C-alpha positions as CSV (number, residue, x, y, z in Angstrom):
1,M,0.0,-0.2,0.0
2,S,1.3,3.7,-0.4
3,S,2.3,5.5,2.6
4,L,0.6,8.1,2.0
5,P,-3.4,8.8,3.4
6,A,-6.1,8.0,0.6
7,K,-8.1,11.5,-0.3
8,V,-11.1,9.6,1.1
9,I,-11.4,6.9,4.4
10,G,-14.6,5.7,5.2
11,V,-15.2,4.6,8.6
12,V,-16.4,1.6,9.6
13,H,-18.3,2.3,13.3
14,L,-18.4,-1.2,14.6
15,L,-21.7,-2.2,16.5
16,P,-21.0,-2.4,20.5
17,L,-18.6,-5.4,20.7
18,P,-18.6,-8.3,23.3
19,G,-17.8,-7.1,27.0
20,S,-19.5,-3.4,26.2
21,P,-22.7,-2.4,27.9
22,L,-24.8,-2.4,24.5
23,F,-23.2,-5.7,22.9
24,G,-26.1,-7.0,21.2
25,G,-25.0,-10.7,21.6
26,S,-23.9,-11.3,17.9
27,M,-20.2,-11.2,16.9
28,D,-21.4,-12.2,13.1
29,E,-23.8,-9.3,13.3
30,I,-21.2,-7.0,14.3
31,I,-18.6,-8.3,11.2
32,S,-21.8,-8.4,8.6
33,R,-22.6,-4.6,9.5
34,A,-18.9,-4.2,9.0
35,I,-18.4,-6.0,5.7
36,S,-21.8,-4.5,4.6
37,D,-20.5,-0.5,5.3
38,C,-17.4,-1.8,3.2
39,H,-19.3,-2.8,0.2
40,A,-21.1,0.5,0.3
41,Y,-17.9,2.6,0.4
42,A,-15.8,0.5,-2.7
43,A,-19.1,0.6,-4.6
44,G,-19.3,4.3,-3.9
45,G,-15.3,4.9,-4.9
46,I,-13.8,4.6,-1.6
47,T,-10.5,2.3,-1.3
48,S,-9.4,3.5,2.2
49,F,-11.5,2.3,5.6
50,I,-10.6,2.8,9.0
51,I,-12.6,0.4,11.4
52,E,-13.3,2.0,14.8
53,N,-15.0,0.7,18.1
54,F,-17.5,3.5,17.9
55,G,-20.6,1.3,20.0
56,D,-18.0,0.4,23.1
57,V,-19.5,3.5,24.8
58,P,-18.5,4.6,27.3
59,F,-14.7,3.8,26.7
60,Y,-12.0,3.3,28.4
61,P,-9.8,6.0,28.7
62,N,-6.1,4.1,28.1
63,E,-6.2,0.5,27.8
64,V,-9.2,-1.6,26.4
65,K,-9.7,-5.2,27.5
66,P,-8.5,-8.4,25.6
67,V,-12.0,-9.0,24.6
68,T,-11.9,-6.0,22.7
69,V,-8.5,-6.6,21.1
70,A,-10.2,-10.1,20.3
71,A,-12.9,-8.8,18.2
72,M,-11.2,-5.9,16.7
73,T,-8.8,-8.2,15.4
74,R,-11.3,-10.5,13.9
75,A,-13.2,-7.6,12.2
76,V,-9.7,-6.6,10.6
77,I,-9.4,-9.7,9.4
78,E,-12.3,-10.7,8.0
79,V,-12.4,-6.9,6.4
80,K,-9.0,-8.0,5.3
81,K,-9.9,-10.9,3.6
82,I,-12.7,-9.7,1.5
83,F,-10.9,-6.4,1.0
84,P,-7.3,-7.5,0.5
85,D,-6.2,-4.7,-2.2
86,M,-7.9,-1.7,0.3
87,S,-5.8,0.7,2.1
88,L,-7.2,-0.2,6.1
89,G,-6.4,1.5,9.1
90,L,-8.4,1.4,12.8
91,N,-8.6,3.5,15.7
92,V,-9.1,1.6,19.2
93,L,-11.3,3.8,21.3
94,R,-10.7,6.0,23.2
95,N,-6.7,5.9,23.1
96,D,-5.3,2.2,23.0
97,A,-2.2,3.2,20.9
98,V,-0.4,-0.3,21.7
99,A,-3.6,-2.1,21.5
100,A,-4.0,-0.7,17.8
101,M,-0.6,-0.7,16.7
102,S,-0.6,-4.5,17.8
103,I,-3.9,-5.4,16.1
104,A,-2.6,-3.3,12.8
105,S,0.7,-5.1,12.8
106,V,-0.4,-8.9,13.0
107,A,-3.8,-8.6,10.8
108,G,-2.1,-6.6,8.0
109,A,-3.8,-3.2,8.6
110,D,-1.6,-0.1,7.1
111,F,-2.2,2.6,9.6
112,I,-3.9,3.5,13.4
113,R,-5.5,6.3,14.3
114,V,-4.3,8.0,17.8
115,N,-7.1,10.5,19.4
116,V,-3.8,11.8,22.0
117,H,-0.8,11.2,20.8
118,V,1.4,13.9,22.0
119,G,0.0,16.1,25.0
120,A,-2.5,15.5,27.5
121,V,-6.2,16.5,27.4
122,V,-9.6,16.3,29.6
123,S,-12.3,14.5,28.0
124,D,-15.5,12.7,28.8
125,Q,-13.1,10.0,29.9
126,G,-11.4,12.1,32.4
127,I,-7.5,12.7,31.6
128,I,-5.9,11.1,28.6
129,N,-2.1,11.3,27.8
130,G,-0.4,10.8,25.0
131,K,2.0,8.3,24.6
132,A,3.8,8.5,21.7
133,Y,7.2,7.2,23.5
134,A,5.4,3.9,23.8
135,T,3.5,3.5,20.4
136,L,6.7,4.3,18.5
137,R,8.8,2.1,20.2
138,L,6.9,-1.1,19.8
139,R,6.6,-0.1,15.9
140,R,10.1,-0.3,16.0
141,A,10.3,-3.4,18.1
142,L,7.5,-5.2,16.1
143,G,9.6,-4.3,13.1
144,S,6.1,-2.8,11.8
145,N,5.5,-0.4,8.7
146,V,2.2,0.8,10.2
147,K,1.7,4.4,10.0
148,I,0.4,6.5,12.5
149,Y,-2.2,9.1,11.8
150,C,-2.6,11.1,15.0
151,D,-5.2,13.7,16.2
152,V,-4.4,17.2,17.1
153,D,-6.9,19.4,19.5
154,V,-8.9,16.4,19.0
155,K,-12.6,16.2,19.2
156,H,-14.4,15.7,22.9
157,S,-11.9,16.8,25.0
158,V,-9.8,20.2,25.8
159,Q,-5.8,20.4,25.6
160,I,-4.6,21.2,29.0
161,G,-2.4,23.8,29.6
162,N,-1.5,27.0,27.3
163,Y,-0.8,24.8,24.5
164,D,-1.2,26.9,21.0
165,L,-2.2,24.9,17.8
166,I,1.0,25.5,16.1
167,A,3.1,24.5,18.9
168,Q,0.6,20.9,19.0
169,V,1.3,20.2,15.3
170,S,4.5,20.6,15.7
171,D,5.1,18.5,18.7
172,A,2.8,15.5,16.9
173,L,5.3,15.6,13.6
174,E,8.5,16.7,14.9
175,R,9.1,15.4,18.0
176,A,6.4,12.7,18.1
177,L,7.0,11.5,14.8
178,A,3.4,11.3,13.7
179,D,3.1,10.2,9.5
180,A,0.1,12.4,9.2
181,I,-2.1,14.8,11.6
182,I,-6.0,14.8,11.9
183,I,-7.7,17.9,12.7
184,T,-11.9,17.9,13.8
185,G,-14.4,19.8,14.8
186,S,-15.7,19.9,18.5
187,R,-17.5,16.8,18.5
188,T,-18.3,13.5,16.3
189,G,-19.8,14.9,12.9
190,E,-18.8,18.9,13.9
191,P,-17.2,20.7,10.8
192,V,-13.7,21.7,11.2
193,D,-13.2,25.4,11.3
194,V,-11.3,25.9,7.5
195,N,-9.5,29.1,9.2
196,K,-7.5,26.6,11.4
197,L,-7.1,23.9,8.7
198,Q,-5.8,27.3,6.4
199,K,-3.4,28.3,9.0
200,I,-2.0,24.6,9.8
201,R,-1.8,24.3,6.3
202,S,0.3,27.3,5.6
203,R,2.6,26.8,8.7
204,F,3.3,23.2,7.8
205,P,3.3,22.8,3.9
206,Y,5.2,19.4,3.7
207,A,2.6,17.9,6.3
208,K,0.0,15.2,5.8
209,I,-3.1,16.7,6.5
210,I,-6.7,14.9,7.3
211,V,-9.9,16.3,8.5
212,G,-11.0,13.7,10.6
213,S,-14.7,15.0,11.4
214,G,-17.4,17.1,9.6
215,A,-16.7,16.6,6.1
216,N,-19.9,16.8,3.9
217,A,-20.9,16.9,0.3
218,R,-21.0,20.7,0.9
219,N,-17.9,21.4,2.1
220,V,-15.4,18.8,1.1
221,A,-14.2,20.3,-2.1
222,T,-13.2,23.5,0.1
223,L,-11.8,21.3,2.9
224,L,-9.3,19.4,0.4
225,K,-8.2,22.7,-0.8
226,F,-6.1,22.6,2.6
227,A,-6.1,18.8,3.3
228,D,-5.0,15.8,1.7
229,S,-7.6,13.6,3.1
230,V,-10.7,13.2,4.7
231,I,-12.4,10.5,7.1
232,V,-16.1,10.7,6.4
233,G,-18.8,8.7,8.2
234,T,-21.6,10.3,9.3
235,S,-22.7,12.8,6.9
236,V,-23.2,9.4,4.2
237,K,-25.1,7.0,6.9
238,V,-28.4,6.6,6.6
239,D,-30.3,10.1,7.7
240,G,-27.0,11.4,8.5
241,V,-26.7,9.1,12.1
242,T,-23.4,7.8,13.0
243,S,-24.5,4.4,13.9
244,N,-26.5,4.2,10.7
245,P,-25.3,2.0,7.8
246,V,-24.0,3.8,5.1
247,D,-26.7,5.6,2.8
248,A,-25.7,4.8,-1.2
249,R,-27.5,8.3,-2.2
250,R,-25.5,10.4,0.3
251,L,-22.0,8.6,-0.5
252,Q,-22.6,9.2,-4.5
253,A,-23.6,12.8,-3.5
254,F,-20.0,13.2,-1.3
255,M,-18.0,11.8,-3.7
256,K,-19.1,13.7,-6.5
257,S,-18.3,16.5,-4.6
258,V,-14.8,15.0,-4.1
259,R,-14.2,14.9,-7.8
């Protein structure tokens, strides 16, 4: 796979996994929904997916339990089996980058998303600290080529300390060795501040920048003037609801705007 992020990355929001409060009792159903969403994305022209345990609310702040690692490993393997040529990533919510790197390296994924790779935030899970030191050392120890795409000023959180945006991006790229940075709105499905995006692009013209929330058919062309890629999920789901299946008509409108 290319080391560069795809222009559009479709989110596979897994239904609640075993061990989570809302688990529906069937791992087969979870896999079936994931595969169905991947087929819909592929039919719409998307060549990259990212799998995340979106249904596992409330999230562990850092380390997830072994059952979550097992379930997500199965999901990655099943998707990879059917879509071997697609770029595939995963995000182990809320911030288990070690689990994500381990799963990706063993199951054949290409990249991981890390919500807090550097610095510290206050979130709905409490205080979360970035552990770039652990993730990078694990990648080296595993001899892995999995890329690390990390959020900066991530949604559903507030950065701790007087730590401006440019400093955060600089630290993520230069001190935490992120392969790409992800910029989001304040919450899932909320649009990115384009002025913020433009400011980052101007200061870091060499960086790989990904928009991580709020991309839709109306704004995606503007976003791609400053970002290399967009991650899309909510706006292309049935009724614009994150937990719903992919809506082919919404996706078609979105991809038309991308092109």
